[in-house]
All heavy atoms as an XYZ file, in Angstrom:
1056
protein
N      65.101     46.672     25.903
C      64.834     47.571     27.052
C      65.727     47.258     28.279
O      65.973     46.054     28.575
C      63.375     47.464     27.449
C      63.089     48.333     28.690
S      61.280     48.539     29.062
C      60.860     49.665     27.799
N      66.192     48.272     28.926
C      67.149     48.084     29.993
C      66.300     47.783     31.361
O      65.223     48.367     31.455
C      68.030     49.251     30.211
C      68.950     49.610     29.114
C      69.687     50.889     29.427
C      69.960     48.420     28.955
N      66.829     47.022     32.247
C      66.167     46.885     33.534
C      66.081     48.185     34.291
O      66.815     49.109     34.050
C      66.940     45.807     34.308
C      67.892     45.202     33.247
C      67.995     46.236     32.101
N      65.231     48.277     35.278
C      65.200     49.511     36.129
C      65.927     49.409     37.380
O      65.993     50.396     38.071
C      63.740     49.840     36.397
C      62.946     50.382     35.182
O      63.676     51.163     34.345
O      61.783     50.207     35.012
N      66.435     48.253     37.779
C      67.159     48.070     38.943
C      67.804     46.694     39.062
O      67.467     45.792     38.200
C      66.336     48.216     40.232
C      65.211     47.314     40.353
C      64.423     47.463     41.557
C      63.404     46.386     41.766
N      62.765     46.397     43.050
N      68.807     46.543     39.919
C      69.301     45.181     40.236
C      70.119     44.603     39.062
O      69.973     43.360     38.782
C      68.261     44.261     40.753
C      67.602     44.842     42.117
O      68.220     45.591     42.762
O      66.456     44.425     42.268
N      70.917     45.278     38.348
C      71.579     44.735     37.153
C      72.954     45.206     37.043
O      73.386     46.258     37.552
C      70.704     45.012     35.930
C      70.614     46.473     35.507
C      69.970     47.525     36.174
C      71.162     47.033     34.355
N      70.066     48.594     35.474
C      70.735     48.458     34.355
C      71.963     46.657     33.340
C      71.132     49.351     33.347
C      72.288     47.558     32.277
C      71.909     48.854     32.253
N      73.731     44.418     36.282
C      75.133     44.669     35.895
C      75.084     44.996     34.432
O      74.518     44.208     33.705
C      76.019     43.486     36.239
C      77.489     43.764     35.718
C      76.018     43.108     37.695
N      75.754     46.025     34.084
C      75.928     46.336     32.589
C      77.358     45.983     32.167
O      78.301     46.510     32.814
C      75.634     47.793     32.305
S      75.865     48.212     30.583
N      77.529     45.211     31.191
C      78.776     44.897     30.564
C      78.719     45.638     29.324
O      77.991     45.194     28.334
C      78.956     43.363     30.352
C      80.370     42.865     30.076
C      80.497     41.463     30.239
C      80.880     43.352     28.725
N      79.422     46.755     29.235
C      79.437     47.719     28.119
C      80.644     47.480     27.199
O      81.823     47.725     27.588
C      79.403     49.132     28.633
C      79.255     50.221     27.682
C      78.058     50.175     26.873
C      79.435     51.637     28.323
N      80.474     47.131     25.910
C      81.483     46.972     24.920
C      81.626     48.362     24.299
O      80.631     48.829     23.647
C      81.149     45.903     23.924
C      81.392     44.458     24.343
C      80.367     43.955     25.321
C      81.505     43.563     23.149
N      82.800     48.811     24.303
C      83.018     50.192     23.721
C      84.118     50.208     22.790
O      85.197     49.713     23.018
C      83.220     51.219     24.878
C      82.063     51.444     25.684
C      84.398     50.835     25.780
N      83.892     50.855     21.654
C      84.910     51.048     20.618
C      84.423     51.971     19.580
O      83.385     51.798     18.974
C      85.358     49.731     19.960
C      86.417     49.908     18.928
C      86.770     48.612     18.301
C      87.801     48.744     17.190
N      88.140     47.569     16.500
N      85.148     52.999     19.306
C      84.974     53.845     18.148
C      83.762     54.702     18.135
O      83.345     55.108     17.052
N      83.174     55.079     19.289
C      81.996     55.971     19.289
C      82.456     57.339     19.786
O      83.257     57.453     20.657
C      80.934     55.387     20.203
C      80.340     54.063     19.686
C      79.587     54.360     18.389
C      78.903     53.008     17.902
N      78.274     53.115     16.664
N      81.814     58.327     19.272
C      82.188     59.693     19.732
C      81.651     59.980     21.134
O      80.703     59.257     21.644
C      81.382     60.671     18.741
C      80.281     59.777     18.106
C      80.852     58.382     18.173
N      82.226     60.920     21.795
C      81.951     61.216     23.288
C      80.500     61.543     23.394
O      79.885     61.134     24.453
C      82.782     62.392     23.736
C      82.568     62.686     25.203
C      83.458     63.781     25.617
C      83.228     64.285     27.018
N      81.856     64.709     27.339
N      79.857     62.146     22.465
C      78.419     62.533     22.625
C      77.455     61.228     22.684
O      76.595     61.233     23.455
C      77.935     63.437     21.473
O      78.209     62.817     20.206
C      78.498     64.804     21.529
N      77.872     60.280     21.913
C      77.158     59.078     21.899
C      77.402     58.265     23.223
O      76.372     57.806     23.789
C      77.768     58.123     20.761
C      76.952     56.824     20.538
C      75.869     56.856     19.617
C      77.174     55.655     21.204
C      75.112     55.718     19.431
C      76.504     54.520     20.929
C      75.424     54.518     20.062
O      74.764     53.357     19.831
N      78.572     58.235     23.715
C      78.890     57.650     25.036
C      78.135     58.429     26.148
O      77.649     57.779     27.036
C      80.417     57.585     25.176
C      80.966     56.505     24.263
C      80.709     57.167     26.694
C      82.468     56.359     24.179
N      78.155     59.794     26.082
C      77.378     60.506     27.061
C      75.857     60.086     27.172
O      75.362     59.874     28.214
C      77.322     62.017     26.585
C      78.534     62.742     26.961
O      79.392     62.278     27.733
O      78.731     63.846     26.377
N      75.259     59.785     26.000
C      73.862     59.440     25.966
C      73.699     57.958     26.543
O      72.749     57.780     27.349
C      73.413     59.509     24.539
C      71.891     59.146     24.444
C      71.037     60.250     25.005
O      71.395     61.444     25.134
O      69.874     59.924     25.438
N      74.597     57.117     26.227
C      74.487     55.751     26.772
C      74.733     55.709     28.286
O      73.907     55.099     29.021
C      75.485     54.844     26.039
C      75.625     53.483     26.702
C      75.131     54.692     24.549
N      75.734     56.471     28.798
C      76.022     56.506     30.151
C      74.801     57.137     30.894
O      74.442     56.585     31.928
C      77.325     57.212     30.449
C      78.471     56.601     29.847
C      77.503     57.528     31.892
C      78.608     55.146     30.164
N      74.232     58.153     30.347
C      73.073     58.838     30.930
C      71.861     57.899     31.155
O      71.288     57.791     32.200
C      72.638     60.024     30.186
O      71.598     60.628     30.781
N      71.637     57.041     30.103
C      70.518     56.123     30.178
C      70.874     54.967     31.156
O      69.948     54.504     31.867
C      70.301     55.491     28.751
C      69.557     56.502     27.826
C      69.178     55.910     26.551
C      68.518     56.794     25.564
N      67.936     58.076     25.990
N      72.068     54.465     31.179
C      72.435     53.430     32.047
C      72.235     53.906     33.507
O      71.648     53.251     34.353
C      73.891     53.038     31.867
C      74.003     52.243     30.594
C      74.388     52.118     33.028
C      75.454     51.973     30.148
N      72.617     55.160     33.818
C      72.488     55.716     35.166
C      71.023     55.938     35.510
O      70.565     55.480     36.596
C      73.312     57.093     35.251
C      74.805     56.798     35.285
C      72.878     57.828     36.551
C      75.646     58.034     35.224
N      70.239     56.344     34.547
C      68.835     56.502     34.758
C      68.095     55.218     35.020
O      66.999     55.194     35.637
C      68.196     57.287     33.573
C      68.403     58.791     33.466
C      67.931     59.319     32.197
C      67.835     59.512     34.626
N      68.654     54.147     34.535
C      68.147     52.815     34.789
C      68.679     52.121     36.005
O      68.591     50.941     36.220
C      68.198     51.955     33.550
C      67.196     52.285     32.551
N      65.994     51.655     32.481
C      67.229     53.159     31.518
C      65.311     52.140     31.453
N      66.030     53.097     30.922
N      69.282     52.892     36.861
C      69.805     52.418     38.198
C      70.705     51.176     38.144
O      70.580     50.317     38.920
C      68.600     52.056     39.150
C      67.735     53.225     39.417
O      68.329     54.318     39.874
N      66.496     53.199     39.149
N      71.636     51.187     37.189
C      72.545     50.128     37.061
C      73.363     49.979     38.410
O      73.620     51.038     38.995
C      73.608     50.439     35.884
C      74.386     51.603     36.094
C      74.399     49.138     35.634
N      73.521     48.754     38.843
C      74.266     48.576     40.078
C      75.780     48.474     39.923
O      76.545     48.822     40.778
N      76.259     47.973     38.765
C      77.696     47.769     38.500
C      77.860     47.984     37.017
O      77.022     47.487     36.189
C      77.990     46.360     38.899
C      79.429     46.130     39.164
C      80.470     46.119     38.099
C      80.128     45.926     40.355
N      81.666     45.850     38.735
C      81.528     45.696     40.121
C      79.666     45.923     41.668
C      82.468     45.428     41.096
C      80.629     45.630     42.635
C      82.041     45.419     42.381
N      78.922     48.672     36.558
C      79.236     48.834     35.137
C      80.663     48.360     34.877
O      81.577     48.755     35.493
C      79.174     50.407     34.816
C      79.577     50.613     33.388
C      78.691     49.980     32.375
C      79.656     52.223     33.219
N      80.709     47.265     34.053
C      82.037     46.739     33.538
C      82.095     47.168     32.163
O      81.252     46.923     31.241
C      81.956     45.231     33.619
S      81.835     44.558     35.307
N      83.246     47.788     31.817
C      83.559     48.199     30.483
C      84.606     47.336     29.875
O      85.525     46.831     30.595
C      83.947     49.653     30.364
O      85.131     49.847     31.085
C      82.915     50.610     30.828
N      84.488     47.111     28.536
C      85.501     46.173     27.876
C      85.591     46.700     26.417
O      84.615     47.189     25.898
C      85.155     44.745     27.909
C      83.865     44.395     27.152
C      86.259     43.846     27.467
N      86.813     46.641     25.911
C      86.992     47.107     24.507
C      88.195     48.185     24.456
O      88.799     48.445     25.442
N      88.266     48.663     23.292
C      89.493     49.618     23.083
C      89.524     50.839     23.920
O      90.480     51.367     24.341
C      89.538     50.046     21.557
C      89.923     48.890     20.732
O      90.339     47.819     21.180
O      89.838     49.110     19.412
N      88.269     51.325     24.253
C      88.168     52.490     25.145
C      87.609     52.257     26.478
O      87.096     53.118     27.123
C      87.234     53.571     24.380
C      87.884     54.162     23.145
C      87.168     53.953     21.899
O      85.940     53.567     21.969
O      87.687     54.116     20.789
N      87.817     51.069     26.903
C      87.158     50.629     28.198
C      87.745     51.430     29.389
O      86.981     51.889     30.227
C      87.439     49.106     28.416
N      89.002     51.668     29.407
C      89.572     52.377     30.610
C      89.137     53.832     30.612
O      88.722     54.350     31.571
C      91.130     52.270     30.508
C      91.806     52.921     31.712
C      93.276     52.831     31.808
O      93.783     52.441     30.737
O      93.860     53.157     32.785
N      89.106     54.399     29.397
C      88.679     55.794     29.289
C      87.156     55.924     29.631
O      86.910     56.807     30.413
C      88.833     56.323     27.883
C      88.289     57.738     27.689
C      88.942     58.842     27.959
C      87.032     58.064     27.167
N      88.091     59.911     27.713
C      86.952     59.512     27.185
C      85.920     57.291     26.773
C      85.745     60.150     26.923
C      84.765     58.016     26.400
C      84.695     59.413     26.489
N      86.352     55.028     29.145
C      84.895     55.125     29.566
C      84.709     54.853     31.039
O      83.965     55.572     31.698
C      84.071     54.155     28.664
C      82.625     54.096     29.210
C      84.144     54.612     27.192
N      85.441     53.944     31.624
C      85.354     53.713     33.070
C      85.700     54.950     33.803
O      84.910     55.410     34.714
C      86.365     52.578     33.403
C      86.779     52.501     34.834
N      87.888     53.131     35.302
C      86.257     51.905     35.855
C      88.006     52.973     36.582
N      87.001     52.176     36.927
N      86.864     55.594     33.495
C      87.215     56.847     34.114
C      86.183     57.990     33.866
O      85.808     58.752     34.777
C      88.532     57.355     33.625
C      89.726     56.507     34.082
O      89.443     55.708     35.018
O      90.721     56.556     33.459
N      85.651     58.009     32.711
C      84.597     59.031     32.345
C      83.328     58.845     33.191
O      82.774     59.788     33.681
C      84.230     58.928     30.816
C      83.184     59.821     30.426
C      83.411     61.263     30.242
C      81.938     59.435     30.171
C      82.569     62.134     29.943
C      80.918     60.389     29.831
C      81.236     61.714     29.680
O      80.254     62.607     29.345
N      82.896     57.628     33.375
C      81.719     57.367     34.227
C      81.975     57.806     35.630
O      81.127     58.480     36.263
C      81.277     55.804     34.152
C      80.120     55.626     35.096
C      80.785     55.593     32.789
N      83.162     57.455     36.140
C      83.509     57.861     37.532
C      83.484     59.423     37.671
O      83.029     60.002     38.602
C      84.827     57.342     37.897
C      84.834     55.851     38.191
O      83.792     55.314     38.385
O      85.954     55.300     38.374
N      83.978     60.116     36.610
C      83.995     61.569     36.624
C      82.474     62.112     36.553
O      82.118     63.019     37.210
C      84.727     62.057     35.497
C      86.203     61.960     35.570
C      87.022     62.345     34.369
O      86.398     62.932     33.429
O      88.216     61.990     34.273
N      81.655     61.463     35.750
C      80.241     61.899     35.631
C      79.528     61.714     36.969
O      78.764     62.500     37.407
C      79.568     61.050     34.589
C      78.047     61.320     34.405
C      77.826     62.690     33.848
O      78.649     63.369     33.303
O      76.642     63.151     34.001
N      79.814     60.594     37.646
C      79.183     60.341     38.952
C      79.691     61.519     39.969
O      78.877     62.097     40.627
C      79.625     58.972     39.535
C      78.892     57.947     38.654
C      79.184     58.871     40.983
C      79.467     56.497     38.830
N      81.011     61.770     39.963
C      81.489     62.907     40.826
C      80.872     64.157     40.474
O      80.455     65.011     41.325
C      83.049     62.931     40.705
O      83.611     61.761     41.171
N      80.725     64.492     39.181
C      80.148     65.756     38.754
C      78.667     65.810     39.195
O      78.288     66.877     39.740
C      80.237     65.804     37.178
C      79.381     66.960     36.609
C      79.876     68.253     36.758
C      78.128     66.740     36.056
C      79.165     69.357     36.134
C      77.443     67.787     35.531
C      77.899     69.041     35.565
O      77.165     70.074     34.997
N      77.893     64.779     39.141
C      76.591     64.727     39.512
C      76.373     64.909     40.955
O      75.415     65.523     41.448
C      75.787     63.421     39.047
C      75.523     63.477     37.581
C      74.948     62.151     37.048
N      74.781     62.122     35.619
C      73.705     61.731     34.973
N      72.664     61.259     35.796
N      73.591     61.710     33.694
N      77.287     64.337     41.726
C      77.367     64.474     43.225
C      77.632     65.988     43.595
O      77.139     66.516     44.607
C      78.369     63.571     43.863
C      77.881     62.215     44.119
O      76.616     62.033     44.502
N      78.642     61.185     43.952
N      78.541     66.655     42.849
C      78.956     67.986     43.221
C      78.127     69.050     42.626
O      78.250     70.179     43.117
C      80.461     68.163     42.796
N      77.415     68.808     41.610
C      76.600     69.858     40.879
C      75.536     70.465     41.773
O      74.962     69.704     42.585
C      76.005     69.249     39.643
C      75.278     70.218     38.713
C      76.188     71.303     38.258
O      77.384     71.122     38.093
O      75.695     72.407     38.092
N      75.279     71.807     41.577
C      74.271     72.493     42.292
C      72.865     71.973     41.873
O      71.978     71.688     42.743
C      74.383     74.043     42.121
C      73.194     74.727     42.670
C      75.647     74.474     42.668
N      72.730     71.738     40.578
C      71.451     71.133     40.136
C      71.294     69.723     40.674
O      72.252     69.033     40.927
C      71.561     71.038     38.590
C      71.582     72.299     37.830
C      71.727     72.065     36.371
O      71.046     71.177     35.823
O      72.436     72.853     35.669
N      70.036     69.348     40.705
C      69.760     67.961     41.103
C      69.828     66.954     40.025
O      68.794     66.645     39.436
C      68.421     67.966     41.856
C      68.211     66.594     42.604
O      69.189     65.932     42.930
O      67.022     66.297     42.897
N      71.056     66.528     39.668
C      71.132     65.596     38.589
C      70.953     64.194     39.078
O      71.505     63.829     40.164
C      72.467     65.721     37.909
C      72.771     67.067     37.307
C      74.154     67.230     36.700
C      71.776     67.366     36.122
N      70.342     63.341     38.359
C      69.974     61.938     38.920
C      71.203     61.045     39.032
O      72.013     60.956     38.181
C      68.979     61.239     37.958
C      68.515     59.987     38.463
C      67.581     59.911     39.511
C      69.118     58.779     38.124
C      67.180     58.742     40.136
C      68.800     57.536     38.660
C      67.802     57.595     39.682
O      67.403     56.381     40.277
N      71.180     60.368     40.154
C      72.123     59.297     40.470
C      71.183     58.229     41.134
O      70.305     58.477     41.811
C      73.165     59.699     41.427
C      74.426     60.395     40.792
C      75.254     60.954     41.930
C      75.182     59.466     39.903
N      71.603     56.918     40.870
C      70.925     55.841     41.604
C      71.023     55.980     43.061
O      71.912     56.670     43.588
C      71.680     54.557     41.116
C      72.333     54.966     39.858
C      72.687     56.347     40.012
N      70.089     55.325     43.871
C      70.136     55.561     45.348
C      71.228     54.701     45.938
O      71.369     54.713     47.187
C      68.753     54.928     45.696
C      68.376     54.095     44.593
C      68.958     54.652     43.327
N      72.085     54.127     45.165
C      73.200     53.309     45.642
C      74.560     53.723     44.916
O      74.516     54.485     43.971
C      72.859     51.829     45.388
C      72.595     51.534     43.918
N      71.416     51.570     43.361
C      73.424     51.330     42.828
C      71.420     51.362     42.095
N      72.673     51.266     41.729
N      75.549     53.277     45.532
C      76.847     53.582     44.979
C      77.021     52.687     43.668
O      76.858     51.523     43.611
C      78.018     53.234     45.880
C      79.471     53.425     45.407
C      79.746     54.904     45.170
C      80.446     52.935     46.446
N      77.298     53.411     42.548
C      77.558     52.668     41.225
C      79.067     52.472     41.159
O      79.845     53.299     41.153
C      77.110     53.633     40.101
C      77.481     53.204     38.682
C      77.078     51.832     38.399
C      76.870     54.139     37.658
N      79.382     51.131     40.997
C      80.698     50.657     40.958
C      81.025     50.507     39.457
O      80.273     49.965     38.731
C      80.972     49.329     41.714
C      80.525     49.386     43.187
C      82.387     48.846     41.568
C      81.264     50.418     43.907
N      82.255     50.845     39.051
C      82.721     50.675     37.644
C      84.009     49.968     37.630
O      84.881     50.140     38.561
C      82.860     52.024     36.953
O      83.889     52.761     37.574
C      81.594     52.818     36.970
N      84.262     49.093     36.645
C      85.398     48.400     36.393
C      85.709     48.390     34.881
O      84.788     48.634     34.104
C      85.428     46.976     36.894
O      84.404     46.234     36.224
C      85.263     46.903     38.437
N      86.958     48.182     34.521
C      87.204     48.088     33.116
C      88.112     46.878     32.872
O      88.872     46.403     33.750
C      87.899     49.338     32.557
C      89.333     49.593     33.036
C      89.668     50.276     34.235
C      90.596     49.277     32.439
N      90.959     50.348     34.360
C      91.577     49.734     33.306
C      90.939     48.597     31.325
C      92.969     49.571     33.039
C      92.253     48.347     31.013
C      93.247     48.897     31.840
N      87.933     46.270     31.719
C      88.595     44.927     31.425
C      89.179     44.982     29.916
O      88.532     45.668     29.082
C      87.589     43.827     31.578
C      86.918     43.799     32.856
N      87.382     43.204     33.969
C      85.798     44.538     33.304
C      86.571     43.355     35.018
N      85.616     44.196     34.617
N      90.244     44.219     29.730
C      90.823     44.157     28.424
C      90.137     43.075     27.592
O      90.089     43.239     26.338
C      92.300     43.888     28.565
C      93.125     45.000     29.206
C      93.233     46.190     28.213
O      93.162     46.111     27.009
N      93.535     47.303     28.755
N      89.754     42.027     28.198
C      89.326     40.792     27.588
C      87.801     40.602     27.792
O      87.329     40.617     28.842
C      90.121     39.652     28.022
C      89.766     38.326     27.434
O      89.982     38.145     26.305
O      89.092     37.526     28.198
N      87.083     40.213     26.715
C      85.568     40.132     26.884
C      85.292     38.903     27.690
O      84.470     38.957     28.582
C      84.952     39.846     25.445
C      83.455     39.598     25.467
C      82.646     40.689     26.157
C      82.976     39.358     24.051
N      86.027     37.769     27.652
C      85.643     36.607     28.492
C      85.974     36.893     29.927
O      85.165     36.496     30.808
C      86.451     35.375     27.991
C      85.989     34.752     26.774
C      86.635     33.526     26.313
O      87.545     33.047     27.002
N      86.263     32.974     25.178
N      87.035     37.624     30.212
C      87.338     38.034     31.609
C      86.217     38.913     32.081
O      85.783     38.826     33.211
C      88.662     38.651     31.676
C      89.196     38.830     33.037
C      89.109     40.288     33.579
O      88.377     41.174     33.008
O      89.650     40.534     34.655
N      85.796     39.829     31.280
C      84.676     40.810     31.717
C      83.432     40.058     31.904
O      82.677     40.328     32.886
C      84.501     41.824     30.621
N      83.070     39.098     31.126
C      81.919     38.265     31.309
C      81.994     37.546     32.635
O      81.069     37.502     33.492
C      81.656     37.263     30.173
C      81.215     38.039     28.917
C      80.520     36.276     30.530
C      81.192     37.173     27.647
N      83.082     36.861     32.888
C      83.328     36.112     34.101
C      83.267     36.984     35.279
O      82.542     36.732     36.280
C      84.700     35.382     34.135
C      84.932     34.624     35.360
C      84.546     33.309     35.513
C      85.574     35.095     36.487
N      84.943     32.939     36.864
C      85.529     33.998     37.427
C      86.124     36.255     36.936
C      86.156     34.122     38.723
C      86.646     36.420     38.223
C      86.697     35.350     39.113
N      83.868     38.228     35.265
C      83.859     39.135     36.326
C      82.373     39.599     36.591
O      81.997     39.669     37.772
C      84.758     40.343     36.014
C      84.859     41.256     37.231
C      85.941     41.063     38.104
C      83.992     42.259     37.446
C      86.091     41.877     39.272
C      84.078     43.201     38.566
C      85.163     42.988     39.430
O      85.363     43.731     40.548
N      81.693     39.864     35.511
C      80.258     40.340     35.642
C      79.419     39.384     36.286
O      78.537     39.721     37.150
C      79.675     40.715     34.310
O      80.391     41.838     33.703
N      79.611     38.110     36.020
C      78.751     37.055     36.561
C      79.150     36.657     37.925
O      78.295     36.390     38.773
C      78.891     35.830     35.665
C      78.242     35.936     34.226
C      78.628     34.714     33.403
C      76.689     36.055     34.422
N      80.505     36.638     38.329
C      80.838     36.047     39.575
C      81.486     36.989     40.552
O      81.540     36.682     41.767
C      81.899     34.925     39.221
C      81.295     33.848     38.421
C      81.721     33.651     37.116
C      80.226     32.960     38.943
C      81.184     32.630     36.329
C      79.738     31.984     38.132
C      80.191     31.837     36.843
N      81.905     38.126     40.139
C      82.632     39.033     41.075
C      81.912     40.315     41.377
O      81.984     40.919     42.450
C      84.022     39.473     40.550
C      84.986     38.190     40.452
S      85.195     37.315     41.994
C      86.122     38.536     42.894
N      81.124     40.801     40.386
C      80.331     42.094     40.669
C      79.292     41.713     41.705
O      78.430     40.819     41.560
C      79.641     42.477     39.310
N      79.324     42.359     42.802
C      78.348     42.262     43.893
C      78.301     43.563     44.701
O      79.165     44.327     44.601
C      78.653     40.976     44.795
C      80.019     41.227     45.522
O      80.196     42.145     46.193
N      80.956     40.248     45.219
N      77.223     43.640     45.495
C      77.011     44.825     46.267
C      76.236     44.538     47.588
O      75.319     43.701     47.496
C      76.244     45.786     45.416
O      75.857     46.987     46.149
N      76.537     45.232     48.585
C      75.804     45.089     49.802
C      74.428     45.854     49.714
O      73.585     45.545     50.371
C      76.584     45.694     51.013
C      77.793     44.894     51.291
O      77.866     43.687     50.956
O      78.692     45.399     51.975
N      74.428     46.818     48.822
C      73.241     47.648     48.728
C      72.255     47.260     47.612
O      71.124     47.718     47.611
C      73.651     49.159     48.493
C      74.643     49.670     49.521
C      73.945     49.825     50.806
C      74.910     50.443     51.819
N      74.484     50.370     53.152
N      72.751     46.499     46.641
C      71.857     46.162     45.449
C      71.927     44.697     45.316
O      72.977     44.053     45.342
C      72.439     46.887     44.212
C      71.533     46.549     42.981
C      72.600     48.369     44.436
N      70.789     44.053     45.063
C      70.682     42.652     44.804
C      70.808     42.447     43.360
O      69.847     42.413     42.596
C      69.331     42.087     45.292
C      69.178     40.562     45.139
O      70.251     39.918     44.941
O      68.137     40.136     45.183
N      72.047     42.320     42.864
C      72.298     42.189     41.382
C      71.782     40.880     40.876
O      72.195     39.803     41.259
C      73.741     42.358     41.043
C      74.424     43.637     41.615
C      75.910     43.651     41.510
C      73.760     44.843     40.770
N      70.844     40.929     39.918
C      70.113     39.750     39.500
C      70.378     39.327     38.107
O      70.108     38.161     37.669
C      68.553     39.969     39.666
C      68.199     40.127     41.072
C      66.698     40.379     41.194
C      66.290     40.556     42.674
N      64.997     41.014     42.833
N      70.910     40.301     37.222
C      71.107     39.948     35.850
C      72.240     40.753     35.299
O      72.594     41.881     35.757
C      69.825     40.097     35.001
C      69.275     41.510     34.927
C      67.977     41.523     34.143
O      67.795     40.798     33.139
O      67.063     42.191     34.645
N      72.893     40.278     34.244
C      73.923     40.896     33.501
C      73.426     41.196     32.161
O      72.931     40.248     31.426
C      75.255     39.961     33.470
C      76.236     40.665     32.598
C      75.756     39.747     34.861
N      73.509     42.417     31.744
C      73.067     42.785     30.422
C      74.388     43.206     29.647
O      75.134     44.060     30.118
C      72.157     44.004     30.397
C      70.931     43.713     31.239
C      71.716     44.502     29.029
C      70.007     42.574     30.708
N      74.616     42.558     28.457
C      75.678     42.955     27.613
C      75.177     44.030     26.600
O      74.183     43.758     25.822
C      76.221     41.786     26.856
C      76.827     40.766     27.800
C      77.443     42.279     25.862
C      77.318     39.455     27.183
N      75.665     45.201     26.709
C      75.301     46.307     25.861
C      76.483     46.654     24.933
O      77.536     47.062     25.335
C      74.979     47.533     26.678
C      74.409     48.820     25.986
C      73.179     48.461     25.177
C      74.082     49.839     27.024
N      76.277     46.291     23.699
C      77.378     46.428     22.716
C      77.301     47.625     21.854
O      76.405     47.720     20.909
C      77.388     45.180     21.773
C      78.399     45.339     20.631
O      79.393     46.004     20.834
O      78.201     44.588     19.636
N      78.017     48.675     22.243
C      77.971     49.930     21.369
C      79.170     49.952     20.431
O      79.370     50.902     19.770
C      77.894     51.239     22.199
C      79.128     51.385     23.082
C      76.592     51.147     23.082
C      79.155     52.769     23.818
N      79.931     48.804     20.398
C      80.973     48.721     19.552
C      80.603     48.170     18.095
O      81.293     48.410     17.195
C      82.133     47.862     20.099
O      81.811     46.458     19.993
N      79.493     47.402     18.141
C      79.019     46.733     16.934
C      79.899     45.543     16.520
O      79.780     45.063     15.428
N      80.616     45.031     17.462
C      81.572     43.877     17.236
C      81.391     42.663     18.005
O      82.193     41.769     17.991
C      83.028     44.403     17.329
C      83.352     45.558     16.374
C      84.833     45.823     16.480
O      85.539     45.409     17.338
O      85.238     46.776     15.612
N      80.269     42.577     18.729
C      80.010     41.511     19.632
C      79.859     40.186     18.713
O      78.997     40.154     17.829
C      78.865     41.610     20.477
C      78.470     40.506     21.477
C      79.665     40.399     22.481
C      77.206     40.814     22.197
N      80.639     39.180     19.133
C      80.561     37.901     18.407
C      79.641     37.036     19.203
O      80.102     36.331     20.142
C      81.913     37.357     18.210
C      81.899     36.015     17.513
O      80.833     35.487     17.164
O      83.011     35.416     17.286
N      78.363     36.978     18.921
C      77.330     36.242     19.750
C      77.640     34.776     19.924
O      77.634     34.201     21.068
C      75.907     36.580     19.370
C      75.698     38.061     19.574
C      74.874     35.688     20.043
C      74.324     38.585     19.034
N      78.000     34.074     18.803
C      78.287     32.630     18.968
C      79.439     32.385     19.962
O      79.447     31.474     20.691
C      78.631     32.184     17.567
C      77.888     33.138     16.678
C      77.870     34.428     17.377
N      80.522     33.235     19.891
C      81.584     33.093     20.799
C      81.137     33.325     22.256
O      81.635     32.523     23.160
C      82.753     34.025     20.482
O      83.205     33.780     19.127
C      83.945     33.944     21.422
N      80.321     34.305     22.505
C      79.812     34.589     23.894
C      78.944     33.318     24.344
O      79.105     32.903     25.440
C      78.980     35.845     23.876
C      78.233     36.010     25.228
C      79.873     37.073     23.676
N      78.048     32.848     23.379
C      77.303     31.581     23.864
C      78.140     30.420     24.135
O      77.956     29.801     25.168
C      76.264     31.282     22.680
C      75.123     32.234     22.647
C      74.260     31.872     21.517
C      73.050     32.838     21.442
N      72.025     32.409     20.369
N      79.147     30.198     23.341
C      80.106     29.114     23.636
C      80.791     29.319     24.994
O      80.935     28.338     25.753
C      81.107     28.986     22.559
O      80.433     28.774     21.318
C      82.170     27.894     22.763
N      81.198     30.553     25.264
C      81.886     30.747     26.543
C      80.915     30.642     27.680
O      81.259     30.002     28.760
C      82.532     32.160     26.556
C      83.201     32.520     27.883
C      84.404     31.816     28.210
C      82.765     33.455     28.747
C      84.993     32.041     29.387
C      83.407     33.725     29.956
C      84.474     33.042     30.223
O      85.100     33.238     31.427
N      79.656     31.068     27.575
C      78.712     30.870     28.639
C      78.367     29.428     28.905
O      78.285     28.946     29.985
C      77.485     31.680     28.298
C      77.527     33.188     28.386
C      76.218     33.829     27.863
C      77.880     33.702     29.791
N      78.274     28.572     27.800
C      78.129     27.211     27.961
C      79.287     26.517     28.762
O      79.092     25.666     29.555
C      77.812     26.548     26.633
C      76.479     26.785     26.067
C      75.404     26.174     26.874
O      75.532     25.055     27.490
O      74.419     26.917     27.019
N      80.418     26.945     28.410
C      81.681     26.485     29.008
C      81.579     26.816     30.533
O      81.919     25.945     31.381
C      82.907     27.083     28.392
C      84.189     26.673     29.045
C      85.419     27.343     28.284
C      86.676     27.205     29.061
N      87.781     28.078     28.437
N      81.302     27.997     30.906
C      81.120     28.405     32.296
C      80.024     27.614     33.014
O      80.180     27.157     34.111
C      80.786     29.853     32.395
C      81.873     30.904     32.116
C      81.344     32.200     32.173
C      83.008     30.673     33.026
N      78.926     27.389     32.331
C      77.879     26.591     32.871
C      78.309     25.173     33.129
O      77.955     24.525     34.176
C      76.711     26.613     31.876
C      75.421     25.907     32.487
C      74.262     26.006     31.420
C      73.022     25.322     31.913
N      71.912     25.393     30.998
N      79.037     24.517     32.174
C      79.514     23.152     32.406
C      80.484     23.096     33.654
O      80.469     22.135     34.359
C      80.140     22.687     31.081
C      79.163     22.371     30.143
S      79.829     21.966     28.364
C      81.110     20.760     28.835
N      81.355     24.104     33.652
C      82.321     24.196     34.767
C      81.685     24.339     36.030
O      82.040     23.648     37.044
C      83.276     25.398     34.481
C      84.486     25.348     35.337
C      85.419     26.444     34.983
C      86.667     26.490     35.910
N      87.626     27.482     35.528
N      80.588     25.127     36.121
C      79.867     25.309     37.363
C      79.193     24.039     37.802
O      78.998     23.780     38.935
C      78.928     26.466     37.279
C      79.565     27.821     37.302
C      80.179     28.105     38.625
O      79.491     28.009     39.675
O      81.397     28.428     38.620
N      78.668     23.267     36.903
C      77.923     22.092     37.176
C      78.927     20.888     37.414
O      78.409     19.785     37.803
C      76.964     21.675     36.019
O      77.723     21.336     34.831
N      80.193     21.158     37.206
C      81.183     20.077     37.412
C      81.465     19.138     36.301
O      82.259     18.224     36.406
N      80.821     19.520     35.175
C      81.149     18.638     33.920
C      82.456     19.105     33.293
O      82.871     20.216     33.513
C      80.051     18.797     32.893
C      78.730     18.280     33.395
O      78.782     17.473     34.233
O      77.690     18.695     32.823
N      83.054     18.343     32.518
C      84.286     18.662     31.863
C      84.102     18.751     30.350
O      83.402     18.130     29.777
C      85.318     17.626     32.176
C      85.636     17.532     33.680
C      86.839     18.327     34.019
C      87.046     18.112     35.563
N      87.836     18.969     36.266
């Protein structure tokens, strides 16, 4: 289940049809995501698509839902860089970002590699080598 506020979504994207991505983006927006980082083969395209969706919802005559804050989007080529960015650089004056959720719609997330990288970051933050 997705949080309802104060979160960063790290979205892994690859090989899904536009209709699938539409549904995922709609759900992320409905859950008041504060920051969206995309990574994967289609990261730049999905990043641009979300920005267009936000603009469309702002301009539409109908009252289409947007979070009460500005939703920031970024795209990344590398998963480790995207994780680091999500943890240490994503911030907002309007939203108290409390957690990062990795949402893998690519089906290619290597969980052991992510855990190893997070442990490495934790050790680096604590000053261990």
